[in-house]
N, CA, C and O atoms as a Maestro MAE file, in Angstrom:
{
 s_m_m2io_version
 :::
 2.0.0
}

f_m_ct {
 s_m_title
 :::
 protein
 m_atom[300] {
  # First column is atom index #
  i_m_mmod_type
  r_m_x_coord
  r_m_y_coord
  r_m_z_coord
  i_m_residue_number
  s_m_chain_name
  s_m_pdb_residue_name
  s_m_pdb_atom_name
  i_m_atomic_number
  :::
  1 25 9.969 -1.427 -19.087 1 A "MET " " N  " 7
  2 3 10.397 -1.239 -17.704 1 A "MET " " CA " 6
  3 2 9.275 -1.637 -16.755 1 A "MET " " C  " 6
  4 15 8.113 -1.296 -16.975 1 A "MET " " O  " 8
  5 25 9.625 -2.344 -15.724 2 A "ASP " " N  " 7
  6 3 8.649 -2.742 -14.717 2 A "ASP " " CA " 6
  7 2 8.621 -1.723 -13.599 2 A "ASP " " C  " 6
  8 15 9.636 -1.120 -13.252 2 A "ASP " " O  " 8
  9 25 7.440 -1.545 -13.047 3 A "LYS " " N  " 7
  10 3 7.315 -0.651 -11.904 3 A "LYS " " CA " 6
  11 2 6.413 -1.291 -10.859 3 A "LYS " " C  " 6
  12 15 5.671 -2.231 -11.143 3 A "LYS " " O  " 8
  13 25 6.494 -0.765 -9.658 4 A "TYR " " N  " 7
  14 3 5.625 -1.206 -8.580 4 A "TYR " " CA " 6
  15 2 5.119 0.024 -7.840 4 A "TYR " " C  " 6
  16 15 5.677 1.111 -7.987 4 A "TYR " " O  " 8
  17 25 4.088 -0.138 -7.064 5 A "CYS " " N  " 7
  18 3 3.505 0.958 -6.310 5 A "CYS " " CA " 6
  19 2 3.624 0.698 -4.814 5 A "CYS " " C  " 6
  20 15 3.664 -0.450 -4.371 5 A "CYS " " O  " 8
  21 25 3.680 1.773 -4.050 6 A "VAL " " N  " 7
  22 3 3.595 1.675 -2.594 6 A "VAL " " CA " 6
  23 2 2.512 2.632 -2.114 6 A "VAL " " C  " 6
  24 15 2.339 3.723 -2.655 6 A "VAL " " O  " 8
  25 25 1.794 2.199 -1.093 7 A "MET " " N  " 7
  26 3 0.734 3.002 -0.494 7 A "MET " " CA " 6
  27 2 1.137 3.299 0.941 7 A "MET " " C  " 6
  28 15 1.430 2.389 1.716 7 A "MET " " O  " 8
  29 25 1.149 4.588 1.287 8 A "THR " " N  " 7
  30 3 1.496 4.985 2.647 8 A "THR " " CA " 6
  31 2 0.211 5.232 3.440 8 A "THR " " C  " 6
  32 15 -0.838 5.544 2.875 8 A "THR " " O  " 8
  33 25 0.319 5.087 4.751 9 A "PHE " " N  " 7
  34 3 -0.853 5.149 5.622 9 A "PHE " " CA " 6
  35 2 -0.669 6.166 6.738 9 A "PHE " " C  " 6
  36 15 0.449 6.560 7.068 9 A "PHE " " O  " 8
  37 25 -1.797 6.583 7.311 10 A "LYS " " N  " 7
  38 3 -1.792 7.549 8.407 10 A "LYS " " CA " 6
  39 2 -1.318 6.932 9.712 10 A "LYS " " C  " 6
  40 15 -0.854 7.647 10.600 10 A "LYS " " O  " 8
  41 25 -1.428 5.608 9.840 11 A "SER " " N  " 7
  42 3 -0.973 4.935 11.064 11 A "SER " " CA " 6
  43 2 -0.633 3.483 10.744 11 A "SER " " C  " 6
  44 15 -1.038 2.943 9.715 11 A "SER " " O  " 8
  45 25 0.116 2.871 11.645 12 A "VAL " " N  " 7
  46 3 0.494 1.472 11.475 12 A "VAL " " CA " 6
  47 2 -0.746 0.576 11.493 12 A "VAL " " C  " 6
  48 15 -0.781 -0.444 10.805 12 A "VAL " " O  " 8
  49 25 -1.753 0.945 12.265 13 A "SER " " N  " 7
  50 3 -2.961 0.118 12.320 13 A "SER " " CA " 6
  51 2 -3.637 0.039 10.952 13 A "SER " " C  " 6
  52 15 -4.195 -1.003 10.607 13 A "SER " " O  " 8
  53 25 -3.600 1.105 10.176 14 A "TYR " " N  " 7
  54 3 -4.169 1.059 8.824 14 A "TYR " " CA " 6
  55 2 -3.344 0.156 7.911 14 A "TYR " " C  " 6
  56 15 -3.897 -0.529 7.051 14 A "TYR " " O  " 8
  57 25 -2.037 0.152 8.091 15 A "SER " " N  " 7
  58 3 -1.207 -0.713 7.242 15 A "SER " " CA " 6
  59 2 -1.492 -2.189 7.540 15 A "SER " " C  " 6
  60 15 -1.505 -3.013 6.626 15 A "SER " " O  " 8
  61 25 -1.718 -2.522 8.800 16 A "ILE " " N  " 7
  62 3 -2.032 -3.904 9.174 16 A "ILE " " CA " 6
  63 2 -3.409 -4.297 8.634 16 A "ILE " " C  " 6
  64 15 -3.589 -5.399 8.115 16 A "ILE " " O  " 8
  65 25 -4.374 -3.388 8.761 17 A "LYS " " N  " 7
  66 3 -5.715 -3.641 8.225 17 A "LYS " " CA " 6
  67 2 -5.644 -3.789 6.700 17 A "LYS " " C  " 6
  68 15 -6.319 -4.644 6.127 17 A "LYS " " O  " 8
  69 25 -4.827 -2.956 6.046 18 A "PHE " " N  " 7
  70 3 -4.623 -3.032 4.597 18 A "PHE " " CA " 6
  71 2 -4.161 -4.432 4.189 18 A "PHE " " C  " 6
  72 15 -4.747 -5.060 3.308 18 A "PHE " " O  " 8
  73 25 -3.105 -4.905 4.842 19 A "GLU " " N  " 7
  74 3 -2.557 -6.211 4.489 19 A "GLU " " CA " 6
  75 2 -3.614 -7.316 4.672 19 A "GLU " " C  " 6
  76 15 -3.770 -8.178 3.808 19 A "GLU " " O  " 8
  77 25 -4.315 -7.284 5.769 20 A "LYS " " N  " 7
  78 3 -5.317 -8.311 6.062 20 A "LYS " " CA " 6
  79 2 -6.437 -8.306 5.015 20 A "LYS " " C  " 6
  80 15 -6.780 -9.356 4.471 20 A "LYS " " O  " 8
  81 25 -7.005 -7.134 4.732 21 A "ARG " " N  " 7
  82 3 -8.119 -7.045 3.783 21 A "ARG " " CA " 6
  83 2 -7.687 -7.396 2.355 21 A "ARG " " C  " 6
  84 15 -8.440 -8.032 1.617 21 A "ARG " " O  " 8
  85 25 -6.491 -6.988 1.972 22 A "MET " " N  " 7
  86 3 -6.030 -7.285 0.613 22 A "MET " " CA " 6
  87 2 -5.824 -8.787 0.430 22 A "MET " " C  " 6
  88 15 -6.202 -9.349 -0.598 22 A "MET " " O  " 8
  89 25 -5.231 -9.426 1.414 23 A "LYS " " N  " 7
  90 3 -5.009 -10.871 1.320 23 A "LYS " " CA " 6
  91 2 -6.333 -11.622 1.308 23 A "LYS " " C  " 6
  92 15 -6.467 -12.629 0.613 23 A "LYS " " O  " 8
  93 25 -7.318 -11.140 2.074 24 A "GLU " " N  " 7
  94 3 -8.653 -11.740 2.056 24 A "GLU " " CA " 6
  95 2 -9.290 -11.654 0.668 24 A "GLU " " C  " 6
  96 15 -10.099 -12.500 0.290 24 A "GLU " " O  " 8
  97 25 -8.912 -10.620 -0.081 25 A "ASN " " N  " 7
  98 3 -9.455 -10.403 -1.420 25 A "ASN " " CA " 6
  99 2 -8.540 -10.936 -2.521 25 A "ASN " " C  " 6
  100 15 -8.749 -10.645 -3.699 25 A "ASN " " O  " 8
  101 25 -7.533 -11.710 -2.143 26 A "GLY " " N  " 7
  102 3 -6.667 -12.351 -3.126 26 A "GLY " " CA " 6
  103 2 -5.665 -11.433 -3.805 26 A "GLY " " C  " 6
  104 15 -5.126 -11.776 -4.858 26 A "GLY " " O  " 8
  105 25 -5.409 -10.273 -3.216 27 A "MET " " N  " 7
  106 3 -4.459 -9.328 -3.807 27 A "MET " " CA " 6
  107 2 -3.038 -9.683 -3.346 27 A "MET " " C  " 6
  108 15 -2.823 -10.080 -2.201 27 A "MET " " O  " 8
  109 25 -2.092 -9.534 -4.247 28 A "ASP " " N  " 7
  110 3 -0.690 -9.837 -3.963 28 A "ASP " " CA " 6
  111 2 -0.012 -8.572 -3.435 28 A "ASP " " C  " 6
  112 15 0.476 -7.751 -4.211 28 A "ASP " " O  " 8
  113 25 0.014 -8.425 -2.113 29 A "VAL " " N  " 7
  114 3 0.615 -7.261 -1.462 29 A "VAL " " CA " 6
  115 2 1.564 -7.718 -0.361 29 A "VAL " " C  " 6
  116 15 1.503 -8.862 0.091 29 A "VAL " " O  " 8
  117 25 2.439 -6.813 0.063 30 A "LYS " " N  " 7
  118 3 3.237 -7.077 1.260 30 A "LYS " " CA " 6
  119 2 3.604 -5.759 1.904 30 A "LYS " " C  " 6
  120 15 3.697 -4.726 1.241 30 A "LYS " " O  " 8
  121 25 3.811 -5.811 3.204 31 A "LEU " " N  " 7
  122 3 4.221 -4.613 3.940 31 A "LEU " " CA " 6
  123 2 5.732 -4.498 3.901 31 A "LEU " " C  " 6
  124 15 6.453 -5.480 4.078 31 A "LEU " " O  " 8
  125 25 6.200 -3.274 3.664 32 A "ILE " " N  " 7
  126 3 7.629 -2.973 3.640 32 A "ILE " " CA " 6
  127 2 7.851 -1.656 4.378 32 A "ILE " " C  " 6
  128 15 6.899 -0.898 4.566 32 A "ILE " " O  " 8
  129 25 9.078 -1.363 4.801 33 A "PRO " " N  " 7
  130 3 9.355 -0.042 5.382 33 A "PRO " " CA " 6
  131 2 9.152 1.048 4.334 33 A "PRO " " C  " 6
  132 15 9.419 0.836 3.152 33 A "PRO " " O  " 8
  133 25 8.683 2.202 4.766 34 A "VAL " " N  " 7
  134 3 8.491 3.325 3.843 34 A "VAL " " CA " 6
  135 2 9.849 3.726 3.267 34 A "VAL " " C  " 6
  136 15 10.793 3.957 4.022 34 A "VAL " " O  " 8
  137 25 9.959 3.812 1.937 35 A "PRO " " N  " 7
  138 3 11.241 4.223 1.334 35 A "PRO " " CA " 6
  139 2 11.669 5.612 1.806 35 A "PRO " " C  " 6
  140 15 10.831 6.497 1.982 35 A "PRO " " O  " 8
  141 25 12.945 5.797 2.005 36 A "ARG " " N  " 7
  142 3 13.488 7.079 2.479 36 A "ARG " " CA " 6
  143 2 13.154 8.229 1.536 36 A "ARG " " C  " 6
  144 15 13.052 9.377 1.968 36 A "ARG " " O  " 8
  145 25 12.984 7.928 0.254 37 A "SER " " N  " 7
  146 3 12.665 8.985 -0.707 37 A "SER " " CA " 6
  147 2 11.265 9.564 -0.487 37 A "SER " " C  " 6
  148 15 10.950 10.642 -0.991 37 A "SER " " O  " 8
  149 25 10.431 8.848 0.264 38 A "ILE " " N  " 7
  150 3 9.084 9.330 0.575 38 A "ILE " " CA " 6
  151 2 9.061 10.002 1.934 38 A "ILE " " C  " 6
  152 15 8.524 11.100 2.079 38 A "ILE " " O  " 8
  153 25 9.650 9.338 2.947 39 A "SER " " N  " 7
  154 3 9.609 9.852 4.313 39 A "SER " " CA " 6
  155 2 10.758 9.267 5.129 39 A "SER " " C  " 6
  156 15 11.164 8.123 4.924 39 A "SER " " O  " 8
  157 25 11.264 10.055 6.037 40 A "ALA " " N  " 7
  158 3 12.336 9.580 6.922 40 A "ALA " " CA " 6
  159 2 11.773 8.901 8.167 40 A "ALA " " C  " 6
  160 15 12.529 8.393 8.995 40 A "ALA " " O  " 8
  161 25 10.443 8.890 8.301 41 A "SER " " N  " 7
  162 3 9.839 8.269 9.481 41 A "SER " " CA " 6
  163 2 9.946 6.750 9.414 41 A "SER " " C  " 6
  164 15 10.200 6.175 8.355 41 A "SER " " O  " 8
  165 25 9.749 6.122 10.552 42 A "CYS " " N  " 7
  166 3 9.823 4.661 10.632 42 A "CYS " " CA " 6
  167 2 8.442 4.072 10.467 42 A "CYS " " C  " 6
  168 15 7.861 3.577 11.433 42 A "CYS " " O  " 8
  169 25 7.911 4.115 9.278 43 A "GLY " " N  " 7
  170 3 6.572 3.594 9.050 43 A "GLY " " CA " 6
  171 2 6.574 2.406 8.116 43 A "GLY " " C  " 6
  172 15 7.606 2.020 7.566 43 A "GLY " " O  " 8
  173 25 5.408 1.841 7.952 44 A "MET " " N  " 7
  174 3 5.228 0.721 7.036 44 A "MET " " CA " 6
  175 2 4.327 1.176 5.896 44 A "MET " " C  " 6
  176 15 3.449 2.020 6.076 44 A "MET " " O  " 8
  177 25 4.559 0.603 4.724 45 A "CYS " " N  " 7
  178 3 3.710 0.879 3.584 45 A "CYS " " CA " 6
  179 2 3.394 -0.429 2.881 45 A "CYS " " C  " 6
  180 15 4.057 -1.441 3.107 45 A "CYS " " O  " 8
  181 25 2.381 -0.404 2.031 46 A "GLY " " N  " 7
  182 3 1.998 -1.585 1.277 46 A "GLY " " CA " 6
  183 2 2.587 -1.541 -0.119 46 A "GLY " " C  " 6
  184 15 2.457 -0.539 -0.822 46 A "GLY " " O  " 8
  185 25 3.234 -2.621 -0.524 47 A "ARG " " N  " 7
  186 3 3.807 -2.711 -1.859 47 A "ARG " " CA " 6
  187 2 2.947 -3.638 -2.711 47 A "ARG " " C  " 6
  188 15 2.503 -4.691 -2.254 47 A "ARG " " O  " 8
  189 25 2.716 -3.222 -3.981 48 A "PHE " " N  " 7
  190 3 1.902 -4.018 -4.892 48 A "PHE " " CA " 6
  191 2 2.213 -3.629 -6.327 48 A "PHE " " C  " 6
  192 15 2.832 -2.597 -6.586 48 A "PHE " " O  " 8
  193 25 1.774 -4.467 -7.252 49 A "GLU " " N  " 7
  194 3 1.941 -4.176 -8.668 49 A "GLU " " CA " 6
  195 2 0.989 -3.042 -9.043 49 A "GLU " " C  " 6
  196 15 -0.173 -3.049 -8.637 49 A "GLU " " O  " 8
  197 25 1.470 -2.076 -9.812 50 A "CYS " " N  " 7
  198 3 0.651 -0.917 -10.172 50 A "CYS " " CA " 6
  199 2 -0.611 -1.309 -10.943 50 A "CYS " " C  " 6
  200 15 -1.600 -0.577 -10.926 50 A "CYS " " O  " 8
  201 25 -0.581 -2.438 -11.604 51 A "SER " " N  " 7
  202 3 -1.768 -2.892 -12.340 51 A "SER " " CA " 6
  203 2 -2.934 -3.203 -11.401 51 A "SER " " C  " 6
  204 15 -4.077 -3.288 -11.850 51 A "SER " " O  " 8
  205 25 -2.664 -3.372 -10.114 52 A "GLN " " N  " 7
  206 3 -3.702 -3.666 -9.116 52 A "GLN " " CA " 6
  207 2 -4.254 -2.399 -8.456 52 A "GLN " " C  " 6
  208 15 -5.141 -2.478 -7.606 52 A "GLN " " O  " 8
  209 25 -3.739 -1.252 -8.839 53 A "ARG " " N  " 7
  210 3 -4.036 0.001 -8.137 53 A "ARG " " CA " 6
  211 2 -5.541 0.279 -8.011 53 A "ARG " " C  " 6
  212 15 -6.019 0.540 -6.908 53 A "ARG " " O  " 8
  213 25 -6.284 0.230 -9.103 54 A "ASP " " N  " 7
  214 3 -7.715 0.551 -9.040 54 A "ASP " " CA " 6
  215 2 -8.466 -0.371 -8.089 54 A "ASP " " C  " 6
  216 15 -9.293 0.079 -7.296 54 A "ASP " " O  " 8
  217 25 -8.172 -1.656 -8.176 55 A "GLU " " N  " 7
  218 3 -8.840 -2.633 -7.309 55 A "GLU " " CA " 6
  219 2 -8.464 -2.408 -5.842 55 A "GLU " " C  " 6
  220 15 -9.318 -2.509 -4.961 55 A "GLU " " O  " 8
  221 25 -7.209 -2.106 -5.583 56 A "ILE " " N  " 7
  222 3 -6.762 -1.860 -4.208 56 A "ILE " " CA " 6
  223 2 -7.412 -0.600 -3.646 56 A "ILE " " C  " 6
  224 15 -7.833 -0.586 -2.489 56 A "ILE " " O  " 8
  225 25 -7.496 0.446 -4.444 57 A "GLU " " N  " 7
  226 3 -8.165 1.666 -3.977 57 A "GLU " " CA " 6
  227 2 -9.645 1.397 -3.695 57 A "GLU " " C  " 6
  228 15 -10.196 1.938 -2.736 57 A "GLU " " O  " 8
  229 25 -10.288 0.578 -4.511 58 A "ARG " " N  " 7
  230 3 -11.695 0.234 -4.294 58 A "ARG " " CA " 6
  231 2 -11.865 -0.509 -2.972 58 A "ARG " " C  " 6
  232 15 -12.761 -0.193 -2.189 58 A "ARG " " O  " 8
  233 25 -11.002 -1.497 -2.727 59 A "ILE " " N  " 7
  234 3 -11.080 -2.278 -1.487 59 A "ILE " " CA " 6
  235 2 -10.813 -1.385 -0.273 59 A "ILE " " C  " 6
  236 15 -11.472 -1.523 0.757 59 A "ILE " " O  " 8
  237 25 -9.855 -0.478 -0.394 60 A "CYS " " N  " 7
  238 3 -9.578 0.452 0.715 60 A "CYS " " CA " 6
  239 2 -10.811 1.302 1.020 60 A "CYS " " C  " 6
  240 15 -11.155 1.503 2.185 60 A "CYS " " O  " 8
  241 25 -11.474 1.799 -0.023 61 A "GLY " " N  " 7
  242 3 -12.674 2.612 0.168 61 A "GLY " " CA " 6
  243 2 -13.784 1.833 0.850 61 A "GLY " " C  " 6
  244 15 -14.433 2.337 1.767 61 A "GLY " " O  " 8
  245 25 -14.000 0.611 0.404 62 A "GLU " " N  " 7
  246 3 -15.053 -0.221 0.989 62 A "GLU " " CA " 6
  247 2 -14.780 -0.577 2.444 62 A "GLU " " C  " 6
  248 15 -15.713 -0.786 3.220 62 A "GLU " " O  " 8
  249 25 -13.501 -0.646 2.817 63 A "ASN " " N  " 7
  250 3 -13.119 -1.053 4.172 63 A "ASN " " CA " 6
  251 2 -12.661 0.109 5.048 63 A "ASN " " C  " 6
  252 15 -12.144 -0.096 6.146 63 A "ASN " " O  " 8
  253 25 -12.857 1.332 4.551 64 A "LYS " " N  " 7
  254 3 -12.506 2.550 5.303 64 A "LYS " " CA " 6
  255 2 -11.039 2.543 5.753 64 A "LYS " " C  " 6
  256 15 -10.717 2.911 6.883 64 A "LYS " " O  " 8
  257 25 -10.162 2.115 4.839 65 A "ILE " " N  " 7
  258 3 -8.722 2.128 5.121 65 A "ILE " " CA " 6
  259 2 -8.182 3.458 4.603 65 A "ILE " " C  " 6
  260 15 -8.125 3.691 3.396 65 A "ILE " " O  " 8
  261 25 -7.790 4.322 5.530 66 A "GLN " " N  " 7
  262 3 -7.286 5.639 5.156 66 A "GLN " " CA " 6
  263 2 -5.814 5.545 4.780 66 A "GLN " " C  " 6
  264 15 -5.006 4.992 5.525 66 A "GLN " " O  " 8
  265 25 -5.480 6.081 3.634 67 A "TYR " " N  " 7
  266 3 -4.083 6.107 3.222 67 A "TYR " " CA " 6
  267 2 -3.689 7.527 2.843 67 A "TYR " " C  " 6
  268 15 -4.536 8.363 2.527 67 A "TYR " " O  " 8
  269 25 -2.390 7.780 2.881 68 A "GLU " " N  " 7
  270 3 -1.891 9.122 2.588 68 A "GLU " " CA " 6
  271 2 -1.605 9.323 1.110 68 A "GLU " " C  " 6
  272 15 -1.942 10.361 0.539 68 A "GLU " " O  " 8
  273 25 -0.980 8.321 0.489 69 A "GLY " " N  " 7
  274 3 -0.630 8.487 -0.918 69 A "GLY " " CA " 6
  275 2 -0.200 7.176 -1.557 69 A "GLY " " C  " 6
  276 15 0.052 6.178 -0.883 69 A "GLY " " O  " 8
  277 25 -0.124 7.216 -2.893 70 A "ILE " " N  " 7
  278 3 0.358 6.079 -3.669 70 A "ILE " " CA " 6
  279 2 1.490 6.602 -4.541 70 A "ILE " " C  " 6
  280 15 1.360 7.630 -5.205 70 A "ILE " " O  " 8
  281 25 2.607 5.870 -4.526 71 A "TYR " " N  " 7
  282 3 3.814 6.287 -5.253 71 A "TYR " " CA " 6
  283 2 4.262 5.165 -6.167 71 A "TYR " " C  " 6
  284 15 4.145 3.988 -5.828 71 A "TYR " " O  " 8
  285 25 4.777 5.538 -7.332 72 A "GLU " " N  " 7
  286 3 5.285 4.557 -8.291 72 A "GLU " " CA " 6
  287 2 6.808 4.549 -8.270 72 A "GLU " " C  " 6
  288 15 7.443 5.601 -8.199 72 A "GLU " " O  " 8
  289 25 7.384 3.354 -8.332 73 A "PHE " " N  " 7
  290 3 8.838 3.169 -8.340 73 A "PHE " " CA " 6
  291 2 9.196 2.227 -9.476 73 A "PHE " " C  " 6
  292 15 8.405 1.361 -9.850 73 A "PHE " " O  " 8
  293 25 10.381 2.398 -10.018 74 A "MET " " N  " 7
  294 3 10.900 1.487 -11.042 74 A "MET " " CA " 6
  295 2 11.620 0.350 -10.331 74 A "MET " " C  " 6
  296 15 12.305 0.561 -9.331 74 A "MET " " O  " 8
  297 25 11.452 -0.874 -10.867 75 A "LYS " " N  " 7
  298 3 12.139 -2.042 -10.305 75 A "LYS " " CA " 6
  299 2 13.594 -2.018 -10.693 75 A "LYS " " C  " 6
  300 15 14.348 -2.916 -10.319 75 A "LYS " " O  " 8
  :::
 }
 m_bond[299] {
  # First column is bond index #
  i_m_from
  i_m_to
  i_m_order
  :::
  1 1 2 1
  2 2 3 1
  3 3 4 2
  4 3 5 1
  5 5 6 1
  6 6 7 1
  7 7 8 2
  8 7 9 1
  9 9 10 1
  10 10 11 1
  11 11 12 2
  12 11 13 1
  13 13 14 1
  14 14 15 1
  15 15 16 2
  16 15 17 1
  17 17 18 1
  18 18 19 1
  19 19 20 2
  20 19 21 1
  21 21 22 1
  22 22 23 1
  23 23 24 2
  24 23 25 1
  25 25 26 1
  26 26 27 1
  27 27 28 2
  28 27 29 1
  29 29 30 1
  30 30 31 1
  31 31 32 2
  32 31 33 1
  33 33 34 1
  34 34 35 1
  35 35 36 2
  36 35 37 1
  37 37 38 1
  38 38 39 1
  39 39 40 2
  40 39 41 1
  41 41 42 1
  42 42 43 1
  43 43 44 2
  44 43 45 1
  45 45 46 1
  46 46 47 1
  47 47 48 2
  48 47 49 1
  49 49 50 1
  50 50 51 1
  51 51 52 2
  52 51 53 1
  53 53 54 1
  54 54 55 1
  55 55 56 2
  56 55 57 1
  57 57 58 1
  58 58 59 1
  59 59 60 2
  60 59 61 1
  61 61 62 1
  62 62 63 1
  63 63 64 2
  64 63 65 1
  65 65 66 1
  66 66 67 1
  67 67 68 2
  68 67 69 1
  69 69 70 1
  70 70 71 1
  71 71 72 2
  72 71 73 1
  73 73 74 1
  74 74 75 1
  75 75 76 2
  76 75 77 1
  77 77 78 1
  78 78 79 1
  79 79 80 2
  80 79 81 1
  81 81 82 1
  82 82 83 1
  83 83 84 2
  84 83 85 1
  85 85 86 1
  86 86 87 1
  87 87 88 2
  88 87 89 1
  89 89 90 1
  90 90 91 1
  91 91 92 2
  92 91 93 1
  93 93 94 1
  94 94 95 1
  95 95 96 2
  96 95 97 1
  97 97 98 1
  98 98 99 1
  99 99 100 2
  100 99 101 1
  101 101 102 1
  102 102 103 1
  103 103 104 2
  104 103 105 1
  105 105 106 1
  106 106 107 1
  107 107 108 2
  108 107 109 1
  109 109 110 1
  110 110 111 1
  111 111 112 2
  112 111 113 1
  113 113 114 1
  114 114 115 1
  115 115 116 2
  116 115 117 1
  117 117 118 1
  118 118 119 1
  119 119 120 2
  120 119 121 1
  121 121 122 1
  122 122 123 1
  123 123 124 2
  124 123 125 1
  125 125 126 1
  126 126 127 1
  127 127 128 2
  128 127 129 1
  129 129 130 1
  130 130 131 1
  131 131 132 2
  132 131 133 1
  133 133 134 1
  134 134 135 1
  135 135 136 2
  136 135 137 1
  137 137 138 1
  138 138 139 1
  139 139 140 2
  140 139 141 1
  141 141 142 1
  142 142 143 1
  143 143 144 2
  144 143 145 1
  145 145 146 1
  146 146 147 1
  147 147 148 2
  148 147 149 1
  149 149 150 1
  150 150 151 1
  151 151 152 2
  152 151 153 1
  153 153 154 1
  154 154 155 1
  155 155 156 2
  156 155 157 1
  157 157 158 1
  158 158 159 1
  159 159 160 2
  160 159 161 1
  161 161 162 1
  162 162 163 1
  163 163 164 2
  164 163 165 1
  165 165 166 1
  166 166 167 1
  167 167 168 2
  168 167 169 1
  169 169 170 1
  170 170 171 1
  171 171 172 2
  172 171 173 1
  173 173 174 1
  174 174 175 1
  175 175 176 2
  176 175 177 1
  177 177 178 1
  178 178 179 1
  179 179 180 2
  180 179 181 1
  181 181 182 1
  182 182 183 1
  183 183 184 2
  184 183 185 1
  185 185 186 1
  186 186 187 1
  187 187 188 2
  188 187 189 1
  189 189 190 1
  190 190 191 1
  191 191 192 2
  192 191 193 1
  193 193 194 1
  194 194 195 1
  195 195 196 2
  196 195 197 1
  197 197 198 1
  198 198 199 1
  199 199 200 2
  200 199 201 1
  201 201 202 1
  202 202 203 1
  203 203 204 2
  204 203 205 1
  205 205 206 1
  206 206 207 1
  207 207 208 2
  208 207 209 1
  209 209 210 1
  210 210 211 1
  211 211 212 2
  212 211 213 1
  213 213 214 1
  214 214 215 1
  215 215 216 2
  216 215 217 1
  217 217 218 1
  218 218 219 1
  219 219 220 2
  220 219 221 1
  221 221 222 1
  222 222 223 1
  223 223 224 2
  224 223 225 1
  225 225 226 1
  226 226 227 1
  227 227 228 2
  228 227 229 1
  229 229 230 1
  230 230 231 1
  231 231 232 2
  232 231 233 1
  233 233 234 1
  234 234 235 1
  235 235 236 2
  236 235 237 1
  237 237 238 1
  238 238 239 1
  239 239 240 2
  240 239 241 1
  241 241 242 1
  242 242 243 1
  243 243 244 2
  244 243 245 1
  245 245 246 1
  246 246 247 1
  247 247 248 2
  248 247 249 1
  249 249 250 1
  250 250 251 1
  251 251 252 2
  252 251 253 1
  253 253 254 1
  254 254 255 1
  255 255 256 2
  256 255 257 1
  257 257 258 1
  258 258 259 1
  259 259 260 2
  260 259 261 1
  261 261 262 1
  262 262 263 1
  263 263 264 2
  264 263 265 1
  265 265 266 1
  266 266 267 1
  267 267 268 2
  268 267 269 1
  269 269 270 1
  270 270 271 1
  271 271 272 2
  272 271 273 1
  273 273 274 1
  274 274 275 1
  275 275 276 2
  276 275 277 1
  277 277 278 1
  278 278 279 1
  279 279 280 2
  280 279 281 1
  281 281 282 1
  282 282 283 1
  283 283 284 2
  284 283 285 1
  285 285 286 1
  286 286 287 1
  287 287 288 2
  288 287 289 1
  289 289 290 1
  290 290 291 1
  291 291 292 2
  292 291 293 1
  293 293 294 1
  294 294 295 1
  295 295 296 2
  296 295 297 1
  297 297 298 1
  298 298 299 1
  299 299 300 2
  :::
 }
}
């Protein structure tokens, strides 16, 4: 079974910074609306392959990108 991860953020500005920094580092990410199963708010989250999780968390730490959580979903 394939799965993917989403990372939620404290603000839209962090999601935009996330996308920019990840693409600069060659990571395959994209912004999507936060799934309803996580939150009913109108926010954006970053979607990526779970195999990239450690590297993405490292890049977020180095770039002071604050996120709320990481969730796994089945494709």
